[in-house]
SEVEX-499309 format. One record per residue (C-alpha): x, y, z; residue in three letters; residue number from 0. Coordinates in steps of 0.2 Angstrom, whole numbers, plus 5000, padded with zeros to 4 digits. Example, Ala and Ser with C-alpha at 12.3 -4.5 7.8 and 13.67 -1.06 7.14 Angstrom:
ATOM    x    y    z rest  nr
ATOM 5062 4978 5039  ALA   0
ATOM 5068 4995 5036  SER   1
end
This chain:
ATOM    x    y    z rest  nr
ATOM 5118 4988 4877  MET   0
ATOM 5105 4999 4882  ILE   1
ATOM 5095 4999 4868  GLU   2
ATOM 5092 4982 4871  GLY   3
ATOM 5088 4985 4892  ILE   4
ATOM 5075 4998 4887  PHE   5
ATOM 5067 4986 4874  ILE   6
ATOM 5068 4973 4887  GLU   7
ATOM 5063 4984 4900  GLY   8
ATOM 5048 4991 4891  LEU   9
ATOM 5041 4972 4883  VAL  10
ATOM 5042 4963 4898  TYR  11
ATOM 5035 4979 4907  GLY  12
ATOM 5018 4975 4898  ILE  13
ATOM 5022 4956 4907  MET  14
ATOM 5023 4966 4924  VAL  15
ATOM 5008 4976 4923  LEU  16
ATOM 4997 4957 4919  GLY  17
ATOM 5006 4953 4937  VAL  18
ATOM 5004 4968 4945  PHE  19
ATOM 4985 4966 4941  ILE  20
ATOM 4984 4949 4948  THR  21
ATOM 4995 4949 4963  PHE  22
ATOM 4992 4970 4970  ARG  23
ATOM 4975 4974 4960  VAL  24
ATOM 4965 4956 4964  LEU  25
ATOM 4978 4948 4977  ASN  26
ATOM 4975 4932 4964  PHE  27
ATOM 4993 4922 4966  ALA  28
ATOM 4992 4918 4947  ASP  29
ATOM 5005 4906 4939  MET  30
ATOM 4998 4906 4923  THR  31
ATOM 5011 4918 4918  VAL  32
ATOM 5024 4903 4914  ASP  33
ATOM 5012 4897 4901  GLY  34
ATOM 5003 4912 4893  SER  35
ATOM 5021 4921 4890  PHE  36
ATOM 5026 4909 4879  PRO  37
ATOM 5008 4906 4871  MET  38
ATOM 5006 4924 4864  GLY  39
ATOM 5024 4921 4857  SER  40
ATOM 5019 4905 4848  ALA  41
ATOM 5003 4912 4841  VAL  42
ATOM 5010 4928 4834  MET  43
ATOM 5025 4916 4826  VAL  44
ATOM 5012 4904 4820  VAL  45
ATOM 5002 4918 4813  THR  46
ATOM 5016 4929 4805  LEU  47
ATOM 5022 4913 4795  LEU  48
ATOM 5002 4909 4788  ARG  49
ATOM 5004 4927 4781  GLY  50
ATOM 4992 4936 4794  PHE  51
ATOM 4991 4955 4796  PRO  52
ATOM 5002 4961 4811  ALA  53
ATOM 4987 4970 4818  PRO  54
ATOM 4976 4954 4816  LEU  55
ATOM 4992 4943 4825  CYS  56
ATOM 4990 4955 4840  PHE  57
ATOM 4971 4954 4842  LEU  58
ATOM 4973 4932 4840  LEU  59
ATOM 4987 4935 4851  VAL  60
ATOM 4976 4946 4865  PHE  61
ATOM 4962 4933 4865  ILE  62
ATOM 4976 4916 4867  SER  63
ATOM 4982 4925 4883  GLY  64
ATOM 4963 4929 4888  CYS  65
ATOM 4958 4913 4885  SER  66
ATOM 4973 4904 4896  ALA  67
ATOM 4967 4915 4909  GLY  68
ATOM 4948 4911 4909  LEU  69
ATOM 4954 4892 4909  ILE  70
ATOM 4963 4896 4928  THR  71
ATOM 4948 4908 4935  SER  72
ATOM 4937 4896 4929  LEU  73
ATOM 4946 4880 4938  ILE  74
ATOM 4946 4893 4954  HIS  75
ATOM 4929 4900 4953  THR  76
ATOM 4919 4884 4948  ARG  77
ATOM 4928 4869 4955  LEU  78
ATOM 4934 4880 4970  LYS  79
ATOM 4952 4876 4968  VAL  80
ATOM 4964 4886 4978  PRO  81
ATOM 4972 4901 4967  ASP  82
ATOM 4989 4896 4967  LEU  83
ATOM 4985 4877 4961  LEU  84
ATOM 4972 4882 4948  SER  85
ATOM 4987 4895 4940  GLY  86
ATOM 5001 4879 4941  ILE  87
ATOM 4988 4867 4930  LEU  88
ATOM 4983 4880 4919  THR  89
ATOM 5001 4882 4915  MET  90
ATOM 5008 4865 4913  THR  91
ATOM 4992 4860 4901  MET  92
ATOM 4998 4878 4891  LEU  93
ATOM 5014 4867 4889  TYR  94
ATOM 5006 4855 4880  SER  95
ATOM 4994 4867 4868  ILE  96
ATOM 5009 4878 4865  ASN  97
ATOM 5018 4862 4857  LEU  98
ATOM 5001 4859 4847  ARG  99
ATOM 5002 4878 4841  ILE 100
ATOM 5017 4875 4835  MET 101
ATOM 5015 4859 4825  SER 102
ATOM 5025 4849 4839  ASN 103
ATOM 5039 4858 4839  ARG 104
ATOM 5049 4865 4853  ALA 105
ATOM 5054 4882 4844  ASN 106
ATOM 5052 4890 4829  MET 107
ATOM 5060 4907 4819  SER 108
ATOM 5055 4920 4811  LEU 109
ATOM 5073 4922 4801  LEU 110
ATOM 5062 4919 4783  ARG 111
ATOM 5051 4932 4790  VAL 112
ATOM 5048 4953 4789  THR 113
ATOM 5042 4956 4806  THR 114
ATOM 5035 4973 4812  LEU 115
ATOM 5053 4973 4822  PHE 116
ATOM 5064 4972 4804  THR 117
ATOM 5053 4985 4795  ARG 118
ATOM 5054 4999 4809  ILE 119
ATOM 5073 4994 4811  THR 120
ATOM 5075 4998 4792  ASP 121
ATOM 5063 5011 4790  PHE 122
ATOM 5074 5022 4806  THR 123
ATOM 5091 5013 4806  GLY 124
ATOM 5099 5026 4792  GLN 125
ATOM 5092 5041 4804  THR 126
ATOM 5091 5035 4821  LEU 127
ATOM 5104 5022 4820  GLY 128
ATOM 5104 5002 4829  GLY 129
ATOM 5088 4999 4837  LEU 130
ATOM 5082 5017 4842  TRP 131
ATOM 5067 5013 4833  GLY 132
ATOM 5062 4998 4841  VAL 133
ATOM 5064 5007 4858  VAL 134
ATOM 5051 5020 4854  ILE 135
ATOM 5039 5009 4844  PHE 136
ATOM 5041 4998 4861  CYS 137
ATOM 5038 5014 4873  ALA 138
ATOM 5023 5021 4863  LEU 139
ATOM 5016 5004 4864  ILE 140
ATOM 5016 5001 4882  THR 141
ATOM 5015 5020 4887  LEU 142
ATOM 4998 5018 4878  LEU 143
ATOM 4993 5002 4888  ILE 144
ATOM 4998 5010 4904  LYS 145
ATOM 4986 5025 4897  LEU 146
ATOM 4972 5013 4896  ALA 147
ATOM 4974 5004 4912  LEU 148
ATOM 4974 5019 4919  ASP 149
ATOM 4958 5027 4915  ILE 150
ATOM 4950 5008 4915  PHE 151
ATOM 4954 5010 4935  PHE 152
ATOM 4946 5026 4936  HIS 153
ATOM 4929 5018 4931  THR 154
ATOM 4916 5010 4940  ASP 155
ATOM 4921 4993 4936  TYR 156
ATOM 4940 4996 4937  GLY 157
ATOM 4937 5004 4957  LEU 158
ATOM 4925 4987 4962  THR 159
ATOM 4939 4975 4956  MET 160
ATOM 4950 4987 4966  GLY 161
ATOM 4940 4985 4981  ALA 162
ATOM 4938 4965 4975  LEU 163
ATOM 4957 4963 4981  GLY 164
ATOM 4957 4973 4996  ALA 165
ATOM 4939 4969 5003  ASN 166
ATOM 4929 4955 4994  PRO 167
ATOM 4914 4957 5006  GLN 168
ATOM 4913 4974 5002  LEU 169
ATOM 4907 4971 4983  VAL 170
ATOM 4896 4957 4989  ILE 171
ATOM 4886 4969 5000  SER 172
ATOM 4885 4982 4982  GLN 173
ATOM 4874 4967 4976  GLY 174
ATOM 4890 4962 4963  MET 175
ATOM 4895 4948 4958  ASN 176
ATOM 4916 4944 4963  PRO 177
ATOM 4918 4930 4951  ASP 178
ATOM 4912 4937 4935  ILE 179
ATOM 4925 4953 4942  ILE 180
ATOM 4939 4940 4946  LYS 181
ATOM 4939 4931 4930  ILE 182
ATOM 4937 4947 4920  SER 183
ATOM 4954 4955 4929  GLY 184
ATOM 4963 4938 4927  ILE 185
ATOM 4958 4939 4907  CYS 186
ATOM 4964 4955 4906  LEU 187
ATOM 4981 4950 4914  ALA 188
ATOM 4983 4935 4902  ASN 189
ATOM 4981 4946 4889  GLY 190
ATOM 4994 4957 4891  LEU 191
ATOM 5007 4943 4898  VAL 192
ATOM 5002 4936 4881  ALA 193
ATOM 5005 4950 4872  VAL 194
ATOM 5022 4953 4879  ALA 195
ATOM 5026 4937 4874  GLY 196
ATOM 5022 4941 4856  ALA 197
ATOM 5034 4957 4856  LEU 198
ATOM 5047 4946 4866  CYS 199
ATOM 5046 4933 4850  ALA 200
ATOM 5047 4950 4837  LEU 201
ATOM 5061 4954 4846  TYR 202
ATOM 5071 4938 4849  GLN 203
ATOM 5065 4931 4830  GLY 204
ATOM 5058 4915 4838  PHE 205
ATOM 5046 4907 4848  ALA 206
ATOM 5054 4893 4860  ASP 207
ATOM 5040 4884 4872  VAL 208
ATOM 5054 4887 4883  GLY 209
ATOM 5053 4903 4884  LEU 210
ATOM 5042 4906 4899  GLY 211
ATOM 5049 4897 4913  THR 212
ATOM 5053 4906 4928  GLY 213
ATOM 5045 4922 4919  ILE 214
ATOM 5034 4924 4935  ILE 215
ATOM 5048 4926 4945  VAL 216
ATOM 5057 4941 4935  SER 217
ATOM 5037 4947 4936  GLY 218
ATOM 5038 4948 4955  LEU 219
ATOM 5056 4955 4954  ALA 220
ATOM 5053 4971 4945  SER 221
ATOM 5032 4973 4954  LEU 222
ATOM 5045 4975 4970  MET 223
ATOM 5059 4984 4963  LEU 224
ATOM 5045 4999 4957  GLY 225
ATOM 5038 4997 4975  GLU 226
ATOM 5053 5001 4981  LEU 227
ATOM 5057 5017 4974  ILE 228
ATOM 5040 5023 4969  ILE 229
ATOM 5027 5026 4985  HIS 230
ATOM 5011 5029 4982  SER 231
ATOM 4992 5023 4981  ASN 232
ATOM 4989 5034 4965  LYS 233
ATOM 4985 5022 4950  ILE 234
ATOM 4996 5029 4938  SER 235
ATOM 5011 5031 4949  LEU 236
ATOM 5007 5012 4953  GLN 237
ATOM 5009 5007 4935  THR 238
ATOM 5025 5021 4932  LEU 239
ATOM 5033 5012 4944  ARG 240
ATOM 5029 4993 4939  VAL 241
ATOM 5038 4999 4921  LEU 242
ATOM 5050 5006 4931  ALA 243
ATOM 5056 4993 4939  GLY 244
ATOM 5054 4981 4926  SER 245
ATOM 5068 4994 4915  ILE 246
ATOM 5079 4994 4931  ILE 247
ATOM 5076 4975 4934  TYR 248
ATOM 5085 4971 4915  ARG 249
ATOM 5098 4984 4918  GLY 250
ATOM 5103 4975 4935  LEU 251
ATOM 5103 4957 4923  MET 252
ATOM 5114 4967 4907  TYR 253
ATOM 5124 4975 4920  PHE 254
ATOM 5126 4953 4929  ALA 255
ATOM 5128 4947 4910  ARG 256
ATOM 5142 4961 4906  ASP 257
ATOM 5152 4961 4920  TYR 258
ATOM 5148 4947 4931  GLY 259
ATOM 5161 4937 4924  TYR 260
ATOM 5174 4948 4938  HIS 261
ATOM 5168 4939 4953  ILE 262
ATOM 5166 4920 4942  ASN 263
ATOM 5146 4923 4938  MET 264
ATOM 5138 4914 4924  THR 265
ATOM 5121 4915 4917  PRO 266
ATOM 5115 4900 4926  ASN 267
ATOM 5118 4912 4941  ASP 268
ATOM 5102 4924 4936  PHE 269
ATOM 5089 4913 4944  LYS 270
ATOM 5100 4913 4959  LEU 271
ATOM 5102 4932 4958  ILE 272
ATOM 5083 4934 4957  THR 273
ATOM 5078 4924 4972  GLY 274
ATOM 5091 4935 4981  LEU 275
ATOM 5084 4952 4973  LEU 276
ATOM 5066 4946 4977  ILE 277
ATOM 5070 4944 4996  ILE 278
ATOM 5079 4958 4998  PHE 279
ATOM 5062 4970 4991  CYS 280
ATOM 5053 4960 5004  ILE 281
ATOM 5065 4962 5019  LEU 282
ATOM 5067 4983 5014  ALA 283
ATOM 5048 4983 5014  SER 284
ATOM 5046 4975 5029  LYS 285
ATOM 5058 4987 5038  ASN 286
ATOM 5050 5002 5028  ARG 287
ATOM 5068 5004 5020  LEU 288
ATOM 5069 5017 5007  PHE 289
ATOM 5056 5026 5015  VAL 290
ATOM 5056 5044 5022  PRO 291
ATOM 5054 5043 5041  ARG 292
ATOM 5040 5057 5049  ARG 293
ATOM 5048 5069 5062  ARG 294
ATOM 5041 5067 5078  LYS 295
ATOM 5034 5086 5083  SER 296
ATOM 5037 5093 5101  ARG 297
ATOM 5019 5086 5106  ARG 298
ATOM 5024 5070 5103  GLU 299
ATOM 5029 5056 5117  SER 300
ATOM 5047 5050 5115  PRO 301
end
């Protein structure tokens, strides 16, 4: 159980990092995630079934996710379609594209394929036991991605991307094209989402065209949970709280799955729980809950 919480929390944490880039850094409501996540799993399974090496599979997965983000960003910047509608249009089109990738099949299995996760489990099964080897691998991959993003957002281009979400006029006044920056950020975000979908396919052992249904909602819930427990403007802590929120969210879902029967809760109620959790996080952030209040000095008036 604990291994599953950490594996899913870390894998989906990569997806939440992509949501963080679009929703928080770029201030762009991107719904492409619901399509790029299963796209990553579909590309991973198809390439593995065709005998491609794992590094090439991940490269193709990342490129496919970037392509999905490119479609959304071009619809938004060139056709002047609102951000929310642009993502919905791309998400809808990706459903058919994902079916095409999987040869018009709704799901594909990796049951007869030796994957990276099965090799890690076989190699570390006798020493670590269970899935702890997979946990360590996912932690290393997630940590490398987090550190790469921290370094990127400390560069001039990364700082400009952050400024674009907060004050687009400032970027324009500096003589830079905001559309190019926005396109690159959306591509990067969906590339990470696709990688998360690929890792999810390796963990679950299959790819499904409906794998990304509602994934953006769980990503937002994880993002807001992290923001409740860690308050900081430092990018390193912001990416850290994204991963922490993802692990906490997956832990809550596991707890509801295992002990929810005491209150007649079923897996059909998970979407309701996620929605209520997001509402709670919004109310908590507005009312400044869990934030220590500053004490008034004697000179301040009551």
